[in-house]
N, C-alpha and C positions, 0 to 999 in steps of 0.2 A: 216412115221410120223417123225416129227422133233420137238424137244423141245430145244429151244435155250435160255440158261440161261445167264444173264449178270448182272452187277451191283456190283460184288464183288470188293474187294480192301483192302487197308491198312487203318485202322482207330484206333484212340486212344480209350482207355477204356472210356466208357461214351458216346461215339459218336453214330452216326446212319448211316445206309446204307439201301438202298432199292434195293432188288433183283427183276429182271423181268424174266419171262419165256414166250417167244413168241412161240406159238404152231402152227403147220401147218400139213396138211395131215390128219386131223381128224375133226370130228364134235365137235367143242370145247364145245358147250353148253351141250353136252351129257356126258361129262366126269367129274368125280371128279379129283382133283389134290392134290398133296402133295409136300412138301419140306422135303428132307432128308439131313443129313449132316454126314460127316465122318471126324473125327479129326485124326491127325497123330497117328498111332498105335492103333486105336480104331475101333470098329465096326460101320457100317453105322446105323444110327438111324433116326426115324421119328421126325420131328420138328413141323410140322403143316400140317393140311389137310383142304380142303374145298370141300363141296359137290356141288350138282347142284345149290343149293340156296346160295346166298351170306351170309346168316346167319348161314349156316351149317358148322361151323368151330370147329376144335379141335386142342389142343396144348399140346406139351410135358410140363411137370411140370417145367422144367428148363427154359422155355421161356415165360410162362404165364405172362401176364401183360407187357411184353416188346416187343414181336413180334406180328404182325398182318398180317394174310394172307387175300388176297382179289382177286377177279377176275373181268375182264372186258370182257364180252362176245362179245362186239362190236369190240374189238381190239384183240381177241384171245390171251389174255395175263393174266397171273397170277402173283401176286406180293407178296413179303414178306418184309414188313416194319420192320426193326430191330432197336430198340432204346435201350438206356442204355446198349450198348454192353460191354461184359466182355471178358477178355483174353480166358476164357474157351469156348467162342463161336467160336474161331478160328477153321476152318474146310473148307473142300470143300462142297459146298451146291449143291444139285441136285434137279431138278424139275422132277416130276414123274406123269404119267397118265397111270393108269392100268399097263400094263407090259412095258410101254415105259419110258425110262430114257433119260434125257438130259446129256450133256457132263460135267456139273459141273462148278461152279465158286468159286474161292478161296476167302475166307474172313479171314483176319488176323487182330486180335485186339491186339494192343500193350498196355502194362501196364504202 
């Protein structure tokens, strides 16, 4: 199983980024997915999750109303649209499915 995250980068506060997670080696439509993040010196925490249905989503309070998780079963890809980014969103973001973790993509938000 491979979870390839991409889309991270440097953005100014208030800006947007869209992360992608391309999954292979699993039956994509049978898995729920999540995005986690780990800021420097902090624990890894869940940001958003999506179940088997596109409407089955959950968000951390810190990102509600700003982030949107979605999935494209035809492309075996999960997305995280991040709007109104804040410096405190700076972290390495990981895509997760069950016990499988991707390599992470770095998001840096400058003030």
